[in-house]
N, C-alpha and C positions, 0 to 999 in steps of 0.2 A: 531843735536845730534852726528854728527861726525862718524856716522857708515854707511857702504855700504848697509845695509838691511834697509827697510823702517821700521819705528817705530812699526806698528803693528806686524811685523814679527820677532821681536827681542825676543829671548828665555829668559825667566825668570823663575826660579824655575820650569824647565823641560817642561815648555809650553810657546807658543807664547803669546805676550801680546793679541792679537786678542782672542786666545781660552780663556784665563782668563777673557775677557770682556764678551764675548758672554755667557759663562757659567752662568754669572749673571742672565741671562734672561731666561734660558732653563727651569728653574723650574716654570714659571709663569703660573699661570691656564689660560687656554684659548689661550695659544699662538698658532698661526696660520702659521706664517711664519718668517723665519730668511732670511734677504736680506743684501748682503754685496757688496758695490762697491769699486771696486779696479781696479789697472791697469792690462791691459792684460798679462803683463809678470808675474804676481802673481794670475792669476785666477785659474790655477791648484792647487796651493798652499792652496789657500783659499778654495776651494772645498774640498780638502783633510781634511783641519781643521774642516769644518763644518760637513762632514761625520762622523768624529771620535767623534762627540758629542753624549751623550745618550738623545736622543729626541724621543718622540713618533712618530710612524709610519706617522700620518696625519700631521705632521709639515712639511710644504713646505720650500725647502732650494733652494735659488737662489743666484748665484754670476753674478753681472752686470758690465758692463765697467764703469769706473769712467771717470769723465769729465775734463776739463781744470782747473775749479774751484770746491771747495766743493759743492756750489750751484747746479752745473751741475750734478755732482754725485748723489746727492740726487734726483734730478729730475729724473734721469735714474732709480733710486731704487724705486721711487714713481710709475712709469710707471708699474712696475711689481707686485704691491700690488693688492691682490684678492679683487674681489669685494663685498665679504662677511667680509672683516675686517671693524671693527667699529673704532678702535683707533690704530693709527701709533706712534711708539715710535722711535725717531730718536737718536742716541746715538754715541759720539765719540769713535772710536775703541781703542783709548788709555786712556780710562777712566776705568781701571779694578777694581777699589775699590768702585763702587757704591753700596750702601746697598740695599739689596732687599726690605727692609721695606720702604725705600725712593721711590723706583721704584713703589710700590704698592701704596702709598699715592699720587704719581703724577699720576698715572693711574685712582685712584678714583676721583681726582679733576678735571681732563681733561674730565672724563665721565660726570661730573657735569656741567662744565663751557664750554667744547669745546677745551679748550687750556690751556696747563699747562706745567711749566718748573720747574726743580730744580735750586734752587739758594741759596747763603749764603750772609749774609750782609756784606757790606764793612766796615772793621776795620780802615784802613788807611784813612787819610785825602787825598781827591782828589782835583786836581787843574786843572781848565780849562785854556789853554792857547792859544795864538794867533800863526800865522805863525811865528813870531819873538821870540817866547818862552817867552814873557811877560805873566804873570797870568792876566785872566780877570775876574775870578770868581772861588770860593771855595764852590761848592754845598754842601748842607746839607748832610752828609753822612748817617744820619737816613732814608733818601729816597733812597740811593743807595744799589743795591745789584749786586753781581757777578753771572752772568748766568753760569748755568752748563748743563750738559746733564744727563738723558734723556730729551728731550723736546717731549711733548706728545700731540697729535691732533687727533680731530675726521676726518676721512679720508676725507669728504667732504670739510672740512675748509682749510687742508694743501694742498689738491690738487688744491682747488681754488686759494690760496694763490700764489702757485707757477706758475699757469697759469696767474694769474695777473701780478705777479712781471716779468714774461717773456715777456707780451706784453708791459709792462712798461718800460722795459730795467733796471729794478730795481735791485741792488746787495745789500744782507744784510749780516750782519756779522754772524747771525745765523738763524734759521729757525724762531724763535719767531718774529724776525723783519720783515719778510715777511708777517707774519700773522697780525703784528701791521699795516703795510702798506696797507694792505687790509681793514684795520678798525675794525679789530675783537679784543676784548679784551683777554689778555692772562694773567692767574693767576700765581703767584710764590709759590711754595711749599719749605720750609725751606729744605736744604739738610745738608751735612756734609762736613766739609773742608778735609775730608779723600777722598772725590770724586775729587781727583785732576787729571789734564790731564798731561801725561807723555810728556814733551817738551824738557827739557834741561838735559844734563848729570847728574846733581844732583837730577832730578826726577827720572831717571832710577836708581841710586843708592839707593834711598829711596824705590822704587818700589821692589828691589831685597831684601832689608832688610825685608818688610812687608811680601812678598810672601814666604821668606824662613823661617819666624819665625814659 
């Protein structure tokens, strides 16, 4: 991104990206906890952001230390999930445009199947290449979806998946891949292309336009 501040703490339209993102979940019925994994140097800032949210008094707020990799950070957060929680929603801090209706649909599907993620169909042609960059296959894009977050799981399933991955030294690119590695099916709920991840400077410019609209 070319910024000194980590992406979640960049200000856009008067609030940090992290605050814009978390606010999308604060109106969910039955919300029990909000847990954010971050570096030690931003723990106080994160706690300040969470305490500034308009939440019910019984919603538990926690800030936990992040790890070397994303998977390590999620594992640290999972360790703090209450025993009374049934569904765990894992979301990228820099996806502030997720629609509440899509979150609700994903929650409902995860409640039915045990594991569900938001995703969108791939529109571009995708090529599989070898280590010398020769094309080896052109997968049928009708069966290709781009994974988004939130990714929502029954607590027992995601906890077992992380434990199994840790014992197997398996590293996944998202949380669903760990559940897949466990052998559990994962459903996909169609999301929106507006639920993009702020990764590059152009994404930040688009976010500023949308949030200042």
